[in-house]
C-alpha positions in Angstrom: 115.1 61.8 4.3 113.2 60.7 7.4 109.9 61.3 5.3 110.9 59.1 2.7 111.2 56.3 4.8 108.8 57.5 7.6 107.0 54.4 5.9 109.9 52.1 5.4 108.3 48.6 5.5 105.4 49.3 3.8 107.0 51.0 1.1 109.2 47.4 0.7 106.0 45.6 1.2 104.6 47.6 -1.5 107.6 47.5 -3.7 108.3 44.2 -4.0 104.8 43.2 -4.7 104.0 45.4 -7.3 108.0 44.2 -9.1 106.4 40.7 -8.9 103.3 41.5 -10.4 105.5 43.8 -12.9 107.9 40.9 -14.3 105.7 38.8 -16.2 103.9 41.9 -17.4 107.5 43.2 -18.4 109.0 40.5 -20.2 105.3 39.8 -22.1 105.2 43.7 -23.4 108.3 43.2 -24.8 107.9 40.7 -26.9 104.8 42.1 -28.3 106.4 45.2 -29.4 109.1 43.7 -31.5 112.1 44.6 -29.6 112.5 41.5 -26.9 111.7 40.7 -23.2 114.9 43.1 -22.4 113.5 46.2 -24.0 110.4 45.3 -21.7 112.3 44.7 -18.8 114.5 47.7 -19.1 112.0 49.9 -19.5 110.2 48.6 -16.0 113.1 48.9 -14.2 114.2 53.1 -15.1 110.7 53.9 -15.3 109.9 52.5 -12.6 112.2 54.0 -10.6 112.5 57.5 -12.2 109.1 57.9 -12.8 108.5 57.3 -8.9 111.2 59.5 -7.7 110.6 62.6 -9.6 107.1 62.3 -10.4 104.0 64.0 -8.3 102.0 61.3 -7.3 103.6 58.8 -4.6 102.0 55.5 -4.7 102.6 55.1 -8.6 104.3 52.4 -9.8 105.4 52.7 -13.8 106.9 51.0 -16.7 105.6 49.6 -19.6 101.4 49.2 -20.4 99.4 47.7 -23.0 98.5 51.0 -25.0 102.1 52.3 -24.7 103.2 49.2 -25.7 100.3 49.5 -28.5 101.8 52.5 -29.9 105.2 51.7 -29.5 104.9 48.2 -31.7 103.5 50.9 -34.9 107.0 53.0 -34.5 108.9 49.6 -34.1 106.9 48.2 -37.0 107.7 51.2 -39.8 111.8 51.5 -39.0 112.7 48.4 -39.1 111.0 48.4 -42.4 113.1 51.4 -43.2 116.1 49.4 -41.6 115.3 46.2 -44.6 114.1 44.1 -41.2 117.0 44.5 -38.9 116.4 45.8 -35.6 119.7 46.0 -34.9 120.5 48.7 -37.3 117.0 50.3 -36.6 117.4 50.0 -32.5 118.8 54.0 -32.6 116.3 55.5 -34.7 113.3 53.6 -32.0 114.8 54.7 -29.3 115.3 57.9 -30.8 111.3 58.1 -31.1 111.3 57.1 -27.3 113.4 59.4 -26.4 111.7 62.2 -27.6 108.2 60.8 -26.7 109.7 61.3 -23.0 111.3 64.9 -23.1 108.0 65.9 -24.9 106.7 64.7 -21.5 109.0 67.0 -19.6 108.2 69.5 -22.2 104.4 69.0 -21.1 104.8 69.8 -17.4 106.6 72.4 -16.9 104.1 74.1 -19.8 101.5 73.0 -17.2 99.8 71.0 -19.5 99.0 68.2 -16.9 95.8 69.8 -15.7 94.3 70.0 -19.6 94.4 66.3 -20.2 91.4 65.7 -18.2 89.4 67.5 -20.9 90.5 64.3 -23.6 86.4 63.2 -24.1 85.9 59.6 -22.2 84.7 58.2 -26.0 88.3 58.6 -27.3 89.5 57.1 -24.2 86.7 54.2 -24.3 87.7 53.6 -27.9 90.9 53.4 -27.5 91.4 51.2 -24.6 89.2 49.0 -26.5 90.8 48.7 -30.1 94.2 48.2 -28.0 92.5 45.1 -26.2 90.9 43.9 -29.8 94.7 44.5 -31.5 96.9 42.6 -28.6 94.2 39.9 -28.8 94.1 38.8 -32.7 97.9 39.8 -32.7 98.6 37.0 -29.9 96.3 34.3 -31.3 98.9 33.0 -33.7 101.8 32.4 -31.0 99.4 31.5 -28.6 98.8 28.6 -31.8 102.7 28.2 -32.2 102.2 29.7 -35.5 105.4 32.3 -36.9 104.6 33.7 -40.4 108.1 33.5 -41.5 109.0 30.3 -40.7 106.0 28.7 -43.1 107.9 27.9 -46.1 104.6 28.7 -48.5 103.9 32.0 -47.2 107.2 32.5 -47.8 108.0 31.5 -51.2 105.8 33.4 -53.0 107.6 37.0 -51.3 111.1 35.2 -53.1 110.6 37.3 -56.1 110.3 40.6 -53.9 113.3 40.1 -52.1 115.8 39.9 -54.8 113.8 43.1 -57.2 114.0 45.0 -53.7 117.6 43.8 -52.5 118.9 44.1 -56.7 116.7 47.9 -55.9 118.8 48.7 -53.1 122.4 48.0 -54.3 121.4 50.4 -58.1 120.5 53.0 -54.9 123.7 52.8 -52.6 125.4 52.6 -55.7 124.3 55.9 -56.9 124.8 57.3 -53.6 128.6 56.8 -53.8 128.7 58.1 -57.2 129.9 55.1 -58.9 126.4 54.1 -61.3 128.0 54.5 -64.4 128.5 53.3 -67.9 131.9 52.8 -66.8 131.8 50.9 -63.3 128.7 49.2 -64.0 131.0 46.2 -63.8 130.7 46.6 -60.0 127.2 46.5 -60.2 127.2 43.5 -61.8 129.3 42.0 -59.4 127.6 42.7 -56.2 124.8 42.0 -58.1 126.3 37.9 -58.1 126.9 38.4 -54.7 123.5 38.3 -54.3 123.0 34.6 -53.1 119.5 32.8 -52.4 120.5 32.4 -48.9 120.0 36.4 -48.8 117.2 36.3 -51.0 115.0 33.9 -48.4 116.3 36.0 -45.4 115.2 38.6 -46.9 111.2 37.3 -47.9 111.5 36.4 -44.3 111.5 39.5 -44.0 108.7 40.9 -46.5 106.4 37.9 -45.1 106.6 38.7 -41.5 106.1 42.6 -42.4 102.8 40.7 -44.6 102.0 39.3 -42.0 101.4 41.7 -38.9 99.1 43.9 -37.1 95.8 43.0 -37.2 94.7 42.8 -40.8 98.1 40.7 -41.0 96.9 38.3 -38.1 93.6 38.0 -40.0 95.3 37.0 -43.3 97.7 34.4 -42.2 94.9 32.7 -39.7 93.6 30.3 -41.9 97.3 29.3 -42.2 97.6 29.1 -38.5 94.7 27.1 -38.2 96.1 24.1 -40.6 99.6 24.6 -38.9 98.8 24.4 -35.3 101.7 23.5 -32.6 99.6 21.7 -29.7 102.3 21.8 -27.6 102.6 25.6 -27.7 98.7 26.4 -27.3 98.8 24.1 -24.3 100.9 26.2 -22.7 98.9 29.1 -23.7 95.9 27.6 -22.6 97.2 26.1 -19.2 98.6 29.8 -18.3 94.4 31.4 -19.0 93.5 29.3 -17.5 95.6 29.6 -14.4 95.9 32.8 -14.6 92.0 33.4 -14.5 91.8 29.9 -11.7 93.8 31.3 -9.1 92.4 35.1 -8.7 89.0 32.4 -7.2 91.5 30.8 -4.8 93.7 34.3 -3.5 94.2 37.6 -4.9 97.4 38.0 -2.2 100.1 36.3 -5.0 100.2 37.6 -8.4 98.0 34.6 -11.2 99.8 36.1 -14.2 103.8 35.5 -11.8 101.9 32.1 -10.6 100.7 30.8 -14.0 104.4 31.7 -15.4 106.0 29.8 -12.7 104.3 26.7 -13.3 103.8 26.2 -16.7 107.5 27.7 -17.1 108.9 24.9 -14.8 106.8 22.2 -16.1 107.4 22.8 -19.3 111.5 22.6 -18.6 111.2 20.2 -16.1 109.6 17.4 -19.0 112.1 18.5 -20.7 109.3 19.5 -23.7 110.8 21.3 -27.1 108.9 24.3 -26.7 109.9 27.5 -28.2 111.3 30.5 -26.3 111.5 34.1 -25.3 114.8 36.1 -27.1 118.1 35.6 -24.6 117.8 38.5 -21.7 121.3 40.0 -21.8 123.2 39.5 -18.7 124.4 41.7 -15.8 123.4 45.6 -15.8 122.2 47.4 -18.7 124.2 49.9 -20.5 123.4 52.8 -22.7 123.0 52.8 -26.5 124.6 56.1 -27.6 124.7 54.9 -30.8 121.2 57.5 -30.5 123.6 60.1 -30.2 126.1 59.1 -32.5 124.3 58.0 -35.3 121.2 60.7 -35.3 120.1 60.8 -38.6 116.8 63.5 -38.4 115.5 62.1 -42.0 114.5 58.5 -40.2 112.7 60.4 -37.6 110.9 62.8 -39.1 107.9 61.2 -39.8 107.4 60.2 -36.4 107.5 63.2 -34.3 103.6 63.0 -34.5 103.6 59.5 -33.3 106.1 61.0 -30.7 103.6 63.3 -29.6 101.2 60.6 -29.2 103.2 58.7 -26.9 104.0 61.6 -24.9 100.4 62.6 -24.5 98.9 58.5 -24.3 101.4 58.6 -21.3 100.1 61.3 -19.5 96.9 60.3 -19.5 97.3 57.0 -18.9 99.4 58.4 -16.1 96.8 61.2 -14.7 94.1 58.4 -14.5 96.2 55.7 -12.5 96.8 59.0 -10.1 93.4 59.6 -10.2 92.6 56.1 -9.0 95.6 56.1 -6.4 94.3 59.7 -4.7 90.4 58.2 -4.3 92.6 55.4 -2.3 95.1 56.6 -0.2 92.8 60.0 -0.2 95.5 62.5 -0.9 96.0 64.7 -4.1 98.8 64.3 -6.7 100.6 66.9 -8.4 100.0 66.2 -12.2 102.2 68.5 -13.8 105.4 67.1 -11.6 104.0 63.7 -12.2 104.4 64.3 -16.5 108.2 65.4 -15.2 108.6 62.3 -13.4 107.3 59.8 -16.5 108.9 62.4 -19.3 112.1 61.8 -16.8 111.9 57.8 -16.5 110.9 57.7 -20.0 113.7 59.8 -21.4 116.9 57.3 -19.1 114.9 54.1 -20.3 114.6 54.8 -24.3 119.0 55.6 -23.6 119.2 52.0 -21.6 117.0 50.5 -24.9 113.8 49.8 -22.8 110.2 50.7 -23.9 108.0 53.7 -22.7 105.5 53.5 -20.0 103.1 54.8 -17.9 101.3 54.9 -15.3 100.0 51.1 -14.5 96.7 51.0 -12.4 97.1 47.3 -11.9 100.5 47.8 -10.4 99.7 51.1 -8.3 96.4 49.2 -6.5 98.8 46.5 -5.8 101.5 48.6 -3.8 99.3 50.5 -2.0 96.9 47.9 -1.0 100.6 45.9 0.5 101.0 49.2 2.5 103.1 51.2 -0.1 102.6 55.2 0.9 105.5 57.1 -0.2 107.9 57.2 -3.1 110.4 54.9 -2.2 108.2 52.0 -2.9 108.2 52.9 -6.9 111.9 52.6 -6.5 111.8 49.6 -4.9 109.9 47.9 -7.5 112.4 48.9 -10.0 115.2 47.9 -8.1 113.8 44.4 -7.5 113.6 44.1 -11.1 116.9 45.3 -11.6 118.4 42.6 -9.4 116.1 39.4 -11.5 117.3 40.7 -14.3 121.1 40.8 -13.2 120.6 37.5 -10.9 118.1 35.3 -13.0 118.4 36.8 -16.6 119.6 32.9 -17.9 117.0 31.2 -15.9 113.9 33.7 -17.6 115.1 33.4 -20.7 113.9 29.9 -21.1 110.7 31.0 -20.5 108.2 30.1 -23.7 107.0 32.0 -25.9 103.5 31.0 -25.2 103.6 30.9 -22.3 103.9 35.5 -22.6 100.8 35.3 -25.1 98.6 33.9 -22.9 99.4 36.6 -20.3 99.1 39.3 -23.1 95.4 37.6 -23.9 94.3 38.2 -20.1 95.9 41.6 -20.4 94.3 41.9 -23.8 91.0 41.1 -22.3 91.0 42.8 -19.1 92.2 46.4 -21.3 89.1 46.8 -23.0 86.1 49.0 -21.6 83.4 47.1 -20.8 82.2 50.1 -19.1 81.8 52.2 -22.6 80.3 48.7 -24.2 77.6 48.4 -22.0 76.2 52.4 -22.6 76.7 51.7 -26.2 72.3 51.1 -25.9 71.6 53.8 -23.5 73.1 56.7 -24.6 70.9 59.0 -26.1 71.1 59.2 -29.7 71.1 62.7 -30.5 72.8 62.9 -34.1 70.5 62.0 -37.4 72.8 61.1 -40.6 70.1 60.5 -42.9 67.4 57.9 -42.2 69.1 56.8 -39.2 69.4 58.2 -35.2 72.2 57.4 -33.6 74.1 58.5 -30.5 77.2 61.1 -31.0 79.4 59.5 -28.2 78.9 56.3 -29.6 79.9 57.9 -33.1 83.1 58.4 -31.8 83.4 55.7 -29.7 83.2 53.5 -32.7 85.3 55.4 -35.2 87.9 55.1 -32.9 87.4 51.6 -32.0 87.8 50.5 -35.9 90.3 53.1 -37.1 92.4 52.0 -34.3 91.8 48.5 -34.9 92.1 48.5 -38.6 94.1 51.8 -40.0 96.3 53.4 -37.7 96.5 53.8 -33.3 97.9 57.1 -34.0 95.8 58.6 -36.6 93.1 57.6 -34.6 93.2 59.3 -31.7 93.6 62.6 -33.8 90.2 62.0 -35.9 88.4 61.0 -32.8 89.0 64.2 -31.0 88.8 66.7 -34.2 84.8 64.8 -34.3 84.5 65.0 -30.9 85.0 68.6 -30.8 83.1 69.0 -33.6 80.0 67.7 -32.3 80.7 69.1 -29.3 80.9 72.5 -30.4 77.4 71.8 -32.8 75.6 70.5 -29.4 76.8 74.5 -27.9 75.8 76.2 -30.8 72.4 74.6 -31.1 72.3 74.7 -27.4 73.0 78.5 -27.3 70.6 79.1 -30.5 68.2 77.7 -28.8 68.3 80.3 -26.2 68.4 83.2 -28.7 66.2 82.7 -31.4 65.4 86.0 -33.5 62.2 87.0 -33.1 60.5 90.7 -33.1 59.3 91.4 -29.7 55.6 91.3 -30.6 56.7 87.0 -30.7 59.5 87.0 -28.8 59.1 86.9 -24.7 59.5 90.5 -23.2 62.2 90.6 -20.8 61.0 92.0 -17.5 62.2 95.4 -17.9 60.7 95.6 -21.2 57.3 95.5 -20.2 56.6 99.4 -20.1 57.6 99.3 -23.6 55.7 102.4 -25.1 52.9 100.3 -27.7 53.4 103.0 -30.1 57.1 102.5 -30.4 56.6 98.5 -30.6 56.3 98.2 -34.6 58.9 101.1 -35.6 62.0 99.5 -33.0 63.3 95.5 -32.8 64.4 94.8 -30.1 67.3 91.4 -30.0 67.4 89.6 -27.5 71.4 87.6 -27.8 71.4 84.8 -24.2 75.0 83.6 -23.9 78.2 83.7 -26.4 77.9 85.0 -30.1 81.0 82.3 -31.0 81.1 80.6 -34.5 78.3 78.2 -33.0 75.2 80.5 -33.6 77.1 83.4 -36.3 74.4 81.9 -38.6 71.5 82.6 -36.6 71.9 85.8 -35.2 73.1 86.9 -39.4 69.3 86.0 -39.9 68.9 89.0 -37.9 68.8 91.5 -40.8 66.7 89.5 -42.5 63.7 88.8 -39.9 63.7 92.4 -39.2 59.9 94.3 -40.3 59.5 96.5 -42.4 58.4 99.5 -40.5 61.3 99.0 -38.1 63.9 102.1 -38.4 65.8 101.3 -35.2 66.8 98.2 -33.6 67.9 97.0 -29.7 70.7 94.5 -29.3 70.7 94.5 -25.6 74.1 92.5 -25.2 73.6 91.7 -20.9 73.7 88.4 -21.1 76.3 88.3 -23.9 79.6 87.1 -21.8 81.4 86.2 -24.5 82.6 86.9 -28.9 85.1 84.9 -30.6 86.5 86.3 -34.0 83.3 84.7 -36.3 80.9 86.4 -33.9 82.2 89.5 -34.3 82.9 89.6 -37.8 79.7 88.6 -38.1 78.4 91.3 -36.0 80.2 93.8 -38.6 78.6 92.5 -41.6 74.7 92.7 -39.9 75.7 96.4 -38.6 76.7 97.1 -41.8 73.6 95.5 -43.9 71.4 98.2 -41.1 73.2 100.6 -42.4 72.7 100.4 -45.7 68.9 100.7 -45.0 69.4 103.2 -42.4 68.5 101.6 -38.9 69.8 102.8 -36.0 71.4 100.2 -34.2 71.4 100.8 -30.3 73.5 99.0 -27.8 72.0 97.9 -24.1 74.6 96.8 -21.9 77.7 95.7 -23.4 80.2 93.6 -21.1 83.9 94.2 -21.1 85.1 91.6 -22.9 82.6 92.0 -26.3 83.4 95.8 -25.8 87.0 95.9 -25.7 86.6 93.3 -28.9 84.3 95.5 -31.1 86.8 98.8 -29.7 89.3 96.3 -31.4 88.2 96.6 -34.8 86.6 99.7 -35.2 82.9 98.3 -34.6 82.8 101.4 -32.0 82.3 104.3 -32.9 83.3 103.0 -36.4 79.0 101.4 -37.0 77.7 102.3 -33.9 78.9 105.8 -32.2 79.2 105.7 -28.2 75.9 108.0 -28.1 74.3 104.9 -29.2 75.5 102.4 -26.2 73.3 102.3 -23.0 73.9 101.0 -19.5 70.4 100.0 -19.4 67.2 99.5 -21.2 65.3 102.0 -19.3 67.6 105.3 -20.7 67.7 103.5 -24.5 64.2 103.6 -23.9 64.0 107.6 -23.1 66.5 107.7 -26.4 63.9 106.7 -28.2 61.0 108.5 -26.7 62.4 111.4 -28.2 64.0 110.9 -30.9 61.8 108.5 -33.1 59.1 110.4 -34.2 59.0 112.6 -31.0 57.3 112.0 -27.4 54.3 110.3 -26.6 
């Protein structure tokens, strides 16, 4: 406990400063997600406190981040669509997915997966982060212009026939489920159909219109309409926010420019009594747990999103551990990656129960905390308590914040989150892949595939596809590299190893020597299988030197077996020299030794093998 309060003053100042920085971002991410500002604020409160308490990075400040919010939007939009546009009905299922992601992070921590996160290729991360920035920029253009598709009658009107059809279809589905959709009771169906009014059709049409205009493609589709219906006051508020954020940073970085922009622009809009659009009302009082997560649990509603929950868990892990590395570099300390994953999982799990967005370690907030004096876990907990205090004391005031201000803040976040380092490197990376007449960089290809697919298709699947492409390309490179050092050549063409210089000349045309340099795995099997086709007709024995083959996988094992079977059919003796432990163990497991190569044909060194050849190939010299 004494150690916990060893830096009380610094942690207090660091936590307060980080909490102030987190406030506008939490509200903005909440609005962007579709669950409202309170969801972002609840996420920041609980994740910051509990991730700090249970995590493995002393100075980490956690909360909703741009990548986590972008993936959360996919979950939220998909489940709301299932529940006919009702956020209230969809909320338990949405929060269940977030809870599942948190529990997965805890499991990853206990399984010790934290140390493997570093192996995710940089191009995948780069493409994903840039896509997040592009998505935020494009989707925030509409609220910055003051245009909301479901409020545009000319946009909503064409969706009314579809809305009416959908409502009637739902009535039929419900009655079929209740077992009353029969000819005798069809009057009940007709009477319910009469209850469908223009108002209900209009509401359903608005939901369909909003769904059609959601995401990057939807925003691009309605952008021409938005440009014809600009709300100049909303646009002015958004631009003023952006200008203050970038301009104030030139004056000082001591006070967070996002907070200054939030207070100044919101204060002006409210003070002058302008007719602007406010954010959703933030509930007053202490957040209450949403017990419908458990009481209204429906497996069918969340089963399509298991992979998305895993993506959220992994993304949060990557985001957090990258921030932990930054914190280590600044504080000259060493974080515990698995403990950090457990802490993030606990924070996300608790936040989901209270209706909060999932989050991760936030780099900017962590850096602010360290620079302000934060050194222990207390600083992250202070940030959470500060946000809770603001919520309870100033909820009604925060509800008067203009929506355009948060759109302006998110636009600056979108600009900042893109990976400019990776983008700048595109012209300079080596073009190591040839597709038809084009020569391209494999690194750039992976990054662009993830960027394009994430932006215009699906954030979740694009990461998986990027990982697969990157892995295949890596394996191809390793296979080529290994094969390059392990070409199949006869002794007359291949450079002899040092201990082969005294090999008897009369045996050189009778004996084929194969050097295996490096692992024999799926990437090199095709080259190795060419061995049987390149043995000269005069050869009656083959020496396979394995002293530099440290590893063989299942593909390599069966390739070796196929070659040995072919050589046996040709009555060619196979001699193995210096077989290392792992390859020998594998060959014994499937009986290559002794069925295809007897133990008498396995030698500890090349000299022993040479003596055997002298005695058994056409007698002695």
